[in-house]
C-alpha positions as CSV (number, residue, x, y, z in Angstrom):
1,M,-67.6,0.4,-49.7
2,G,-70.3,0.6,-47.1
3,F,-72.5,-1.6,-45.0
4,P,-73.2,-4.5,-45.3
5,E,-70.0,-5.3,-47.2
6,H,-67.9,-3.3,-44.8
7,R,-68.2,-4.4,-41.2
8,P,-65.5,-2.9,-38.9
9,R,-66.8,-5.0,-36.0
10,R,-65.1,-8.1,-37.6
11,L,-61.8,-6.9,-36.2
12,R,-63.2,-6.4,-32.7
13,Q,-64.9,-9.8,-32.1
14,N,-62.5,-11.3,-29.6
15,P,-59.4,-10.4,-27.6
16,A,-57.0,-12.2,-29.9
17,I,-58.1,-10.2,-33.0
18,R,-58.2,-6.9,-31.1
19,R,-54.7,-7.6,-29.9
20,L,-53.6,-8.5,-33.4
21,V,-54.7,-5.2,-34.9
22,A,-54.0,-2.8,-32.0
23,E,-52.3,0.3,-33.3
24,N,-50.7,1.2,-30.0
25,E,-49.6,-0.6,-26.9
26,L,-47.9,0.3,-23.6
27,S,-44.3,-0.8,-23.1
28,T,-42.6,-1.0,-19.7
29,R,-39.4,0.3,-21.1
30,Q,-41.1,3.6,-22.0
31,L,-42.4,4.3,-18.5
32,I,-40.6,6.7,-16.1
33,L,-41.2,6.8,-12.4
34,P,-41.2,10.2,-10.7
35,A,-39.8,9.9,-7.1
36,F,-39.5,12.3,-4.2
37,V,-36.7,12.1,-1.6
38,R,-36.9,14.2,1.5
39,E,-34.1,15.2,3.7
40,G,-34.3,14.0,7.3
41,L,-36.8,11.2,6.8
42,G,-36.1,7.9,8.6
43,Q,-38.8,6.1,6.6
44,A,-41.1,6.8,3.7
45,N,-43.9,9.2,4.3
46,E,-47.2,8.8,2.4
47,I,-48.5,11.9,0.5
48,T,-52.2,12.2,1.5
49,S,-53.4,13.8,-1.8
50,M,-51.6,11.0,-3.8
51,P,-52.6,7.7,-2.2
52,G,-49.9,5.1,-2.8
53,V,-47.1,7.7,-3.5
54,V,-44.6,8.6,-0.8
55,Q,-41.8,11.0,0.1
56,H,-38.9,8.7,0.3
57,S,-36.1,8.3,2.8
58,M,-32.8,7.6,1.3
59,D,-33.2,3.9,2.0
60,S,-36.7,3.6,0.6
61,L,-35.6,5.6,-2.5
62,K,-32.8,3.1,-3.1
63,A,-35.3,0.2,-2.7
64,A,-37.7,1.9,-5.2
65,A,-35.0,2.4,-7.7
66,N,-33.9,-1.2,-7.5
67,D,-37.5,-2.3,-7.9
68,A,-37.9,0.0,-10.9
69,A,-34.8,-1.6,-12.5
70,E,-36.0,-5.1,-11.8
71,R,-39.4,-4.3,-13.4
72,G,-37.7,-3.0,-16.5
73,L,-38.9,0.6,-16.3
74,G,-37.2,3.1,-18.6
75,G,-36.2,5.5,-15.9
76,I,-36.7,7.2,-12.6
77,M,-37.0,11.0,-12.3
78,L,-35.8,12.4,-8.9
79,F,-37.1,15.4,-7.0
80,G,-35.4,16.6,-3.8
81,I,-37.0,18.2,-0.7
82,P,-34.5,19.9,1.6
83,E,-34.9,20.7,5.3
84,E,-33.8,24.3,4.8
85,R,-34.6,26.7,2.0
86,D,-33.3,30.2,1.1
87,E,-34.0,32.9,-1.5
88,T,-31.6,31.5,-4.1
89,G,-32.2,27.8,-3.6
90,S,-28.6,27.1,-2.6
91,A,-29.4,23.6,-1.3
92,G,-30.0,22.6,-4.9
93,L,-26.3,23.4,-5.8
94,D,-24.8,21.7,-2.8
95,P,-23.1,18.4,-3.8
96,Q,-24.2,17.1,-0.4
97,G,-27.7,18.4,-0.8
98,I,-30.6,16.0,-0.7
99,L,-31.2,15.8,-4.4
100,N,-27.6,15.3,-5.3
101,Q,-27.2,12.7,-2.6
102,G,-30.3,10.9,-3.9
103,I,-28.9,10.9,-7.5
104,A,-25.6,9.5,-6.3
105,A,-27.3,6.8,-4.1
106,V,-29.6,5.7,-6.9
107,R,-26.9,5.6,-9.5
108,A,-24.7,3.5,-7.1
109,E,-27.6,1.1,-6.7
110,V,-28.7,0.7,-10.4
111,G,-25.7,1.7,-12.4
112,D,-26.7,1.8,-16.0
113,E,-29.6,-0.7,-15.6
114,L,-32.1,2.2,-15.2
115,V,-31.9,5.7,-16.6
116,V,-31.4,8.1,-13.7
117,M,-33.0,11.4,-14.3
118,S,-33.2,14.5,-12.1
119,D,-35.2,17.7,-12.0
120,V,-33.2,20.9,-12.7
121,C,-35.4,23.6,-11.1
122,L,-35.3,25.8,-8.0
123,D,-38.9,25.6,-6.8
124,E,-38.3,22.8,-4.2
125,F,-35.3,24.7,-2.8
126,T,-36.4,28.4,-2.7
127,S,-38.0,29.9,0.4
128,H,-40.5,31.7,-1.9
129,G,-41.3,28.6,-4.0
130,H,-40.6,30.0,-7.4
131,C,-38.7,28.2,-10.1
132,G,-36.1,31.0,-10.2
133,V,-34.5,33.8,-8.2
134,L,-36.4,37.0,-7.7
135,D,-35.4,40.6,-8.6
136,A,-35.8,43.7,-6.5
137,S,-39.5,44.0,-7.6
138,G,-40.3,40.4,-6.7
139,Q,-40.4,39.1,-10.2
140,V,-38.6,36.0,-11.4
141,D,-35.3,37.1,-13.0
142,N,-34.9,34.9,-16.0
143,D,-31.2,35.5,-16.8
144,A,-30.0,35.4,-13.2
145,T,-31.8,32.1,-12.8
146,L,-30.0,30.7,-15.8
147,E,-26.7,31.1,-14.1
148,I,-27.9,29.0,-11.2
149,Y,-29.4,26.4,-13.4
150,A,-26.0,26.0,-15.1
151,Q,-24.3,25.3,-11.8
152,M,-27.2,23.0,-10.6
153,A,-27.0,21.0,-13.8
154,V,-23.3,20.4,-13.5
155,A,-23.7,19.3,-9.9
156,Q,-26.4,16.8,-10.8
157,A,-24.3,15.5,-13.7
158,E,-21.3,15.0,-11.3
159,A,-23.6,13.2,-8.9
160,G,-24.4,10.7,-11.6
161,A,-27.5,11.6,-13.4
162,H,-27.8,10.2,-17.0
163,V,-30.5,12.7,-18.0
164,L,-31.3,16.2,-16.7
165,G,-34.8,17.6,-16.8
166,P,-34.8,21.4,-16.9
167,S,-38.4,22.2,-15.8
168,G,-38.4,25.9,-14.9
169,M,-39.5,27.3,-18.3
170,M,-36.9,30.0,-18.3
171,D,-36.1,31.4,-21.8
172,G,-32.7,30.1,-23.0
173,Q,-32.3,27.4,-20.2
174,I,-31.4,24.6,-22.6
175,A,-28.7,26.5,-24.4
176,V,-27.1,27.7,-21.1
177,I,-27.2,24.3,-19.4
178,R,-25.9,22.5,-22.5
179,Q,-23.0,24.9,-22.7
180,A,-22.2,24.5,-19.0
181,L,-22.3,20.7,-19.2
182,D,-20.0,20.7,-22.3
183,Q,-17.5,23.0,-20.6
184,A,-17.5,20.8,-17.6
185,G,-16.6,17.8,-19.8
186,R,-20.1,16.3,-19.4
187,Q,-21.1,15.9,-23.0
188,D,-22.4,12.5,-22.1
189,V,-25.3,13.8,-20.1
190,S,-28.6,14.2,-22.0
191,L,-31.2,16.9,-21.6
192,L,-35.0,16.2,-21.4
193,A,-36.5,19.7,-21.9
194,Y,-39.8,20.5,-20.3
195,S,-40.6,22.4,-23.5
196,A,-44.4,22.8,-23.1
197,K,-45.1,23.1,-19.4
198,Y,-48.4,24.7,-18.7
199,A,-49.6,26.6,-15.7
200,S,-52.1,24.0,-14.5
201,A,-54.6,23.6,-11.8
202,F,-53.7,19.9,-11.7
203,Y,-50.3,20.5,-10.0
204,G,-52.0,20.7,-6.5
205,P,-50.9,17.4,-5.1
206,F,-47.4,17.8,-6.3
207,R,-47.1,20.9,-4.1
208,E,-47.9,18.8,-1.1
209,A,-45.4,16.2,-2.3
210,V,-42.5,18.8,-2.4
211,D,-43.8,20.9,0.6
212,S,-44.0,23.9,-1.8
213,Q,-43.6,27.3,-0.3
214,L,-45.2,29.0,-3.3
215,V,-47.4,32.1,-2.7
216,G,-49.1,33.2,-5.9
217,D,-48.6,31.4,-9.2
218,R,-46.1,30.8,-12.0
219,R,-48.0,32.2,-14.9
220,T,-45.3,34.6,-15.9
221,Y,-43.1,31.7,-17.0
222,Q,-45.3,28.6,-17.4
223,M,-47.5,28.5,-20.5
224,D,-51.1,29.7,-20.7
225,A,-53.7,26.9,-21.1
226,A,-55.3,28.8,-23.9
227,N,-52.3,28.6,-26.2
228,R,-51.5,25.8,-28.6
229,S,-49.2,27.1,-31.3
230,E,-46.9,28.6,-28.7
231,A,-46.0,25.1,-27.5
232,V,-44.6,24.3,-31.0
233,I,-42.5,27.4,-30.8
234,E,-41.2,26.5,-27.4
235,A,-40.3,22.9,-28.5
236,E,-38.6,24.2,-31.6
237,L,-36.5,26.6,-29.6
238,D,-35.4,23.8,-27.1
239,I,-34.5,21.5,-30.0
240,A,-32.4,24.2,-31.6
241,E,-30.7,24.9,-28.3
242,G,-29.6,21.3,-27.9
243,A,-32.4,19.3,-26.2
244,D,-32.0,15.6,-26.7
245,M,-35.6,14.9,-25.7
246,I,-38.6,17.1,-25.1
247,M,-41.7,17.0,-22.8
248,V,-45.3,18.1,-22.6
249,K,-46.6,18.6,-19.1
250,P,-49.4,17.9,-18.1
251,A,-50.3,15.1,-20.3
252,M,-54.0,14.1,-20.2
253,S,-55.4,17.7,-20.5
254,Y,-52.9,18.5,-23.3
255,L,-53.1,15.5,-25.6
256,D,-53.5,17.9,-28.6
257,I,-50.2,19.5,-27.7
258,V,-48.5,16.1,-27.5
259,R,-49.8,15.3,-30.9
260,D,-48.8,18.6,-32.4
261,I,-45.2,18.3,-31.1
262,A,-44.9,14.6,-32.0
263,D,-45.9,15.3,-35.6
264,F,-42.8,17.4,-36.2
265,S,-40.2,16.6,-33.5
266,P,-36.9,15.0,-34.7
267,V,-36.2,14.0,-31.1
268,P,-38.2,11.7,-28.7
269,V,-41.3,13.3,-27.1
270,S,-42.3,12.6,-23.5
271,A,-45.4,13.5,-21.5
272,Y,-45.9,13.7,-17.8
273,Q,-49.1,12.3,-16.2
274,I,-49.0,14.7,-13.3
275,S,-50.1,14.5,-9.7
276,G,-53.6,15.9,-10.1
277,E,-54.3,13.6,-13.0
278,Y,-53.2,10.7,-10.8
279,A,-55.2,11.9,-7.8
280,M,-58.4,12.2,-9.9
281,I,-58.2,8.6,-10.9
282,E,-57.4,7.5,-7.4
283,A,-60.3,9.5,-5.9
284,A,-62.9,8.3,-8.4
285,A,-61.7,4.7,-8.1
286,A,-61.8,4.9,-4.3
287,N,-65.4,6.0,-4.5
288,G,-66.3,3.1,-6.8
289,W,-67.1,5.4,-9.7
290,I,-64.6,3.9,-12.2
291,D,-62.7,0.8,-12.6
292,R,-59.2,1.7,-11.4
293,K,-57.0,-0.6,-13.4
294,G,-59.0,0.0,-16.6
295,A,-58.9,3.8,-16.1
296,V,-55.1,3.8,-15.4
297,L,-54.4,1.7,-18.5
298,E,-56.7,3.7,-20.7
299,S,-55.3,7.0,-19.5
300,L,-51.8,5.9,-20.3
301,L,-52.7,4.5,-23.6
302,S,-54.3,7.8,-24.6
303,I,-51.0,9.5,-23.9
304,K,-49.2,7.0,-26.0
305,R,-51.7,7.2,-28.8
306,A,-51.3,11.0,-28.9
307,G,-47.6,10.5,-29.7
308,A,-45.6,10.3,-26.5
309,Q,-42.7,7.9,-26.7
310,Q,-42.0,8.1,-23.0
311,I,-44.5,8.6,-20.2
312,L,-43.7,9.9,-16.7
313,T,-46.3,8.4,-14.4
314,Y,-46.7,7.6,-10.7
315,Y,-48.3,4.3,-11.9
316,A,-45.1,3.2,-13.7
317,A,-44.1,0.4,-11.3
318,E,-47.6,-0.9,-10.8
319,V,-48.3,-0.9,-14.6
320,A,-45.1,-2.7,-15.3
321,G,-46.4,-5.5,-13.1
322,W,-49.7,-5.6,-14.9
323,L,-48.0,-5.7,-18.3
324,K,-45.8,-8.6,-17.2
325,E,-48.8,-10.4,-15.9
326,G,-50.5,-9.8,-19.3
327,K,-47.7,-11.5,-21.2
């Protein structure tokens, strides 16, 4: 049946009808707030390339976690920034290190009212800025890094994290971490695998956020932007190794990957709207080139439409407020 009998505009004629037939909608419970906690800060410190986002002090982190819980967010993903770094990222293993302190503080504040997540990676803690330890030739040593990830994961679990996010893209990381957690009696802790994490130009502001020491790039372990089917292979491997959830990162430039993985995954699929994607919206809105609220909501809805069941976004708390107002 064609025009004039078939008129799709009938279902677009007013907000009530559009709302009735909407195929996707954002939900506060599916939004996860990334948060940075920096050692030695007395108060929150704004990140210049990410207006509205801060490096937290311990006190401001606890306040942000309580706010996230009160707003009904799904979770908070914690990243730690130490005062001192070394070749092996030892501060990431220290039970009294900034990230583990942050996990413990947040868990004490929110209990089980908010899912407390933490980043299992060495890049914030190494003096060279890579996600793993280096061998004698200066290359990232995959298997030596796995041993450290295992220790790091157990430390974060003991600190109180509900969910661990291994993000280093080392081969075999999920299997090794799962085994270490189980041997430590922490079968209760879930793994959100960064299965398809691409080497992206959009990570720039994040590097300011974590005071990255990186020289060079991470292309020997993060995925090539040209590759699509490889992402499915990576996700399948992580699921087979014991991932409870999987993630695509970045989100907006990789919506096809989100869809590919969502189409087959037996576990929940997440996507991370990263720092550069956030910064682009903020910059364009600040110049009056786009409607900020509309662009934020549209960008997140596109990620949801592509198949993500959870979205990590720096807009999580603000959007939760908007969604509440809308109801």
